[in-house]
C-alpha positions as CSV (number, residue, x, y, z in Angstrom):
1,M,0.0,0.0,0.0
2,T,1.2,3.5,-0.7
3,G,-0.4,5.3,2.3
4,D,2.6,7.6,2.3
5,I,2.1,8.5,-1.4
6,P,-0.6,11.2,-1.8
7,V,-3.1,11.2,-4.6
8,K,-3.8,14.8,-5.2
9,Y,-6.9,16.3,-6.7
10,E,-5.8,19.7,-7.5
11,I,-4.8,20.7,-11.0
12,R,-1.3,22.1,-10.9
13,E,1.4,22.2,-13.6
14,L,3.9,19.5,-13.3
15,T,7.5,20.5,-12.5
16,T,10.2,20.0,-15.1
17,R,11.5,17.1,-12.9
18,E,8.1,15.5,-12.7
19,K,7.7,15.6,-16.4
20,E,11.1,14.0,-16.8
21,L,10.1,11.2,-14.5
22,I,6.8,10.7,-16.4
23,N,8.7,10.7,-19.7
24,A,11.3,8.3,-18.3
25,S,8.4,5.8,-17.8
26,L,7.6,5.7,-21.5
27,P,9.7,2.6,-22.3
28,I,8.1,0.8,-19.3
29,L,4.6,1.7,-20.5
30,E,5.4,0.7,-24.1
31,E,6.9,-2.6,-23.2
32,S,4.9,-3.6,-20.1
33,G,1.9,-1.4,-20.0
34,E,-0.6,-4.2,-20.4
35,I,1.1,-6.3,-17.7
36,L,0.9,-3.3,-15.4
37,T,-2.8,-2.5,-16.1
38,S,-3.8,-6.2,-16.0
39,Q,-2.3,-6.4,-12.5
40,F,-3.9,-3.1,-11.6
41,Y,-7.4,-4.4,-12.4
42,T,-6.7,-7.7,-10.6
43,N,-5.6,-5.8,-7.5
44,M,-8.3,-3.2,-7.6
45,L,-11.2,-5.6,-8.2
46,A,-10.0,-7.8,-5.3
47,D,-9.3,-5.0,-2.9
48,F,-12.3,-2.8,-3.8
49,P,-15.2,-5.1,-4.9
50,E,-17.6,-2.1,-4.8
51,V,-16.1,-0.8,-8.1
52,R,-16.6,-4.1,-9.9
53,P,-20.0,-3.1,-11.4
54,F,-18.2,-0.4,-13.4
55,F,-16.1,-2.9,-15.3
56,N,-17.3,-5.4,-17.9
57,E,-16.1,-8.9,-16.9
58,S,-15.8,-10.0,-20.5
59,D,-13.5,-7.0,-21.3
60,Q,-11.3,-8.1,-18.3
61,R,-11.1,-11.7,-19.5
62,T,-10.2,-10.7,-23.1
63,M,-7.8,-8.0,-21.9
64,K,-9.7,-5.3,-23.7
65,Q,-10.0,-3.1,-20.6
66,P,-6.3,-3.5,-19.6
67,R,-5.3,-2.7,-23.2
68,I,-7.4,0.5,-23.2
69,L,-6.0,1.6,-19.9
70,A,-2.4,0.8,-21.1
71,F,-3.1,2.9,-24.2
72,A,-4.5,5.7,-22.2
73,L,-1.6,5.8,-19.7
74,L,1.0,5.6,-22.5
75,N,-0.6,8.4,-24.4
76,Y,-1.1,10.5,-21.3
77,A,2.6,10.2,-20.6
78,K,3.6,10.9,-24.2
79,N,1.5,14.1,-24.2
80,I,2.2,15.2,-20.6
81,D,3.6,18.5,-21.9
82,E,0.5,19.2,-24.1
83,L,-2.7,17.4,-23.4
84,A,-4.7,18.9,-26.3
85,P,-4.2,15.9,-28.6
86,L,-6.0,13.8,-26.0
87,T,-9.2,15.9,-26.0
88,A,-11.3,13.5,-28.1
89,F,-10.1,10.4,-26.1
90,V,-10.8,12.2,-22.8
91,N,-14.3,13.2,-24.0
92,Q,-15.0,9.5,-24.7
93,I,-13.9,8.6,-21.2
94,V,-16.2,11.3,-19.8
95,V,-19.2,10.1,-21.7
96,K,-18.5,6.5,-20.6
97,H,-18.1,7.6,-16.9
98,V,-21.3,9.7,-16.9
99,G,-23.2,6.7,-18.3
100,L,-21.8,4.4,-15.7
101,Q,-22.4,7.0,-12.9
102,V,-18.8,7.1,-11.8
103,K,-18.5,9.4,-8.8
104,P,-15.6,11.6,-7.7
105,E,-15.1,9.3,-4.7
106,H,-14.1,6.5,-7.1
107,Y,-11.0,8.3,-8.3
108,P,-9.0,7.8,-5.2
109,I,-9.5,4.1,-5.4
110,V,-8.1,4.0,-9.0
111,G,-5.3,6.4,-8.2
112,K,-4.2,4.3,-5.1
113,C,-4.3,1.1,-7.1
114,I,-2.4,2.5,-10.0
115,L,0.3,3.7,-7.7
116,D,0.4,0.6,-5.6
117,T,0.7,-1.5,-8.8
118,M,3.5,0.6,-10.1
119,K,5.3,0.4,-6.8
120,S,4.9,-3.4,-6.6
121,L,5.8,-4.2,-10.2
122,L,8.5,-1.7,-10.9
123,G,10.3,-2.1,-7.6
124,P,12.1,0.5,-5.4
125,G,14.8,1.2,-8.0
126,T,12.3,2.6,-10.5
127,A,9.2,3.4,-8.4
128,T,11.0,5.8,-6.1
129,E,9.0,8.1,-3.9
130,E,9.8,10.9,-6.3
131,F,8.6,8.8,-9.3
132,L,5.4,7.8,-7.5
133,T,4.7,11.4,-6.4
134,A,5.1,12.6,-10.0
135,W,2.6,10.0,-11.2
136,A,0.3,10.9,-8.3
137,T,0.3,14.5,-9.3
138,A,-0.2,13.6,-13.0
139,Y,-3.1,11.3,-12.0
140,G,-4.6,13.9,-9.8
141,N,-4.5,16.4,-12.6
142,L,-6.3,14.0,-14.9
143,A,-8.7,12.9,-12.3
144,Q,-9.8,16.4,-11.5
145,M,-10.1,17.3,-15.2
146,L,-12.4,14.2,-15.6
147,I,-14.4,15.0,-12.4
148,N,-14.9,18.6,-13.6
149,A,-16.0,17.5,-17.1
150,E,-18.3,14.8,-15.7
151,A,-20.0,17.4,-13.5
152,E,-21.0,19.6,-16.5
């Protein structure tokens, strides 16, 4: 558990160092993104069964959902300096979340599980506190952007 790693829900510009850390994770996400997201879903659905209704079991079995999340994480990291290219994809997520009635209180669960999975799979050499904090901030920015859009 990453109880000491905060998941922030304030939109703030990432520092140059945080962007460097996110960019440094690109090879990991390109090579092992689906492994990471598959483990993320396994962990989250086991630890937080209350979110299970939001996820299609068939999409979990066929790896569709982990592939989509891996794609989203990779493209978020690739575009961390300029998110405009992701607008259409983010809008699709917003529509899906509104339809499923995803609530703001669900975002900390996802954020915690993403960070916990990164910490577990990447190990202390890569998933340093600085690395995890950069990703927590990046996730918090995205989460708040989605929460704001879903409230409209």
